[in-house]
N, C-alpha and C positions, 0 to 999 in steps of 0.2 A: 565334504559339504560343498558346492558349487560358489564359485564365487561370482557368477554371473546371474542375472536375473532377466528374462527376455519375456518381453509382453510387446501389444500392437496398440498404438493411439495414431486414430485417425487414416488406419493402412499403412501407416509407414511400423517397422520393425525395429525396438530399442532394446539396448542391453544396457540393464543398469548394474546396481551392485545391491545385497543384501543391507537393508537399513534403510535403501534412499526411498526419499517419497515420490511420487508422480511428478510432483513439480522439480524436484531435485535431479531426477533421470532425465527428464524433458530438458531442463538447461542445460545439461552435460552435452544433451543428444542437437539442441541447435533448435528445440524446439518452444515456442514461446506460449504459454498459459498469463493470461490477464491476473494481476493480483494487485492489492493495495495493502492489506493491513503485513503480507509477508515480507519480513528482511533477512538477509542472509547471516545477520550475526545474534538473531534472534529466534527464540522457542517460537514454531507456528503457532497460530491462535486459532484459523479458520474462520476469521470473524466478518471478513467481507464477503465474503460469498463468490468472490469474482474470478477465483479460481476453481469455480465447482464444475464437476467433467460427469460424464458416465460411467461407470466402471460394470462390465457385463450388463448393460442396462439400467445401473443403479446409479441415482447421484452420489456424489462424495467429495469433500474437499482436498483436490490435488495438492493443496500443501502441509495435509495430515496424512492421508491416505500411502500407507506403503504400497511399493511395488509387490508384485507378486507373480510366479511362473505362469503365463500362458493368459494373464488377465487383457482382456479386449476395452480399450479406451476409448471413448468419444469427447470430444472436446471443440471443434469447428462445425460445429452443428446452427444452422440456423435457429433453433431453439434457445441452444445455451446463448446464443451470441447476442439474440435478443433481450433476454436475460439480461444480461451484462449492461449492455445500454439502459435498461431500464433503473439499474442499481447505481451505473452511472449519473445517471438523468438524475434521478432523487438526490443522490449526495448534490449536488448541485444545488437543488432549489431547498432543500432543508437545512442549508447552512447561506450565509452572505458572501458570494465569491463575486470577485469584479475583478478579472484575469488583467484588463487592462490598467489597474492602480497597484498590483500585488507584487510586491520585491521577487516573490518567489516563480512568477511567471518564466515560462523556458524552461526550469528544476521544479516543476511540478508533475507529480506524478497522475493526481487528476486530472489535470488539463487536460496533460498529454494522451492518456488514456481518450479522454472527449475526443482528441483528434484523430485518434487512430480507429475509432469507429462511428467516426464521422458526423460527431453531434454538436452540431453549430450553434443551435438556439435550443433548450429545455421545450419537453412537451407537456410538462406538470406546470401547473401554479408556484409561484415563488410562496415560500412561507414567511420570509420577511422575519425570521426570530431576532430578540432581542439577548443579545451576547454579551460577556464581558469581556473588556481588555484588560490585560495588567503588564504595562509598562514600569514597574517600579523597580523591577529587578536593575541590577547594573550595565548587568551584560545581556541577558536574555528577556526577549517581548513574546507574552502572548495573547495574540489574537483568536478567539473561541468562535468568532463567526465562522471560521475556513478550517475549525475541526470537526473531521469525519470519524471519530471515535474508531478509530482502527486498531488504537492500542498498543502501538510500538513506542510509544512515551513510557507509557505505564511496565508493560514488560521490561523496558530497555533498565527504568530506574529500580525497577525490582530486581533483576537478576543478575545483571550485567554493575550498576553503579552499587547496588547493596543497600539502596537510600529509601527507596520508595517515595519519591515527591510526587508522583502523579498516581490518581487512581480514578476509576468510574463511581459516581453518586448518581441517585436517579435512577428512575425507569421510563418505557418509553420515549414522547416526543421530551419528557424532562430531561432524561440522561447527558451526564456531560462528565466534563474531566476536572476533578478538585485536584487541591494542593494540599498538602501536608503541615498546613499554617491554618492560622483563624482568617486571614483572609487576604495577604499581599504573597506574590511571588519573591519580594526581598526577604521576606523572614522565611523563607525555605533555606535546606541547605543544597539548593541547586549548582552546580558548578559549570559554567561554558565549556570547561573538559569533560563534562560527564555526557554518555552515551545517550542519555535521554535527551539532549539539548540537539543532539546532530543526526536523528531518525525520521522524524516528522516528513511525511510524505506529500505534504500541502503546506501553506503559509502559515501554520496556527502556531507554531515554535522556530521563532525568529531569532539568532543570532546579531546583536547589534552592530552598528558599523561595519557588516560584511553586504549588505543589500546590494551594491551593485559591482561588488569585486570583481566578478565576471559580467562583464558588459553583455544587452540585450544582441542576439544574433550570435550569440558564441556558447549559447547556453544550453545544456545538454539536451533537450529534444526540439531545440530550433530548427535543427534540419534533419534528423533521423527519428523517424518515429519509435516511441518506448517499445522496449522488447526488439529494436536491431541487433543489440550487442551480442544477443542471445542466439539470433536467428544467421547472422553473419557466421557462428561456429559451424554450421552447419554447411555452408556454402565452403566452405575452407577445408572440409573433408569430402 
């Protein structure tokens, strides 16, 4: 059996390995596909849909779809990018995101994707939902106003930490992240060293006393767009 799988994405030939997903193979090849729910240390969920691509003309989540020999993948199409802008736009208005006051500004993946796609103001009306804040834990703060329901904390707590601190409850607009305690985060067994406390792509789960350890102007996305680290691999090759 060959140890290489060849496919094409947006006219570029890519060689991947058996068992890789489209996203994994493209990351290694220096081709960036937008994502929010995907984290390299967690099992892919395919929930945010930002990484949706066309595989032989059919939409698939690039983070879960395995590569196959000769497949034709499209990612940088006008329609797909417009869908991604709409998803990002909706994530902003469905929560309460005030980037100028958020300690994750400059390190926030949602904010960075907004900039990458040229979103300077939302086109949809704000929902202004009433969301809970929990600062009872000695080391960790939860602001559900910023939660985008990516599921990273759920997956990390379940499969890496082995605790199940977080889980989804409710449906539709009532869906939210719940904890395995009657009311407060302080009553859970969440520790500051847990992976679940370290994987949030936005400012929903924050470690206390770390907000400005890295000053504004020196944060991950302050000077380079999200995905630049991946695209730089291709330039070097």
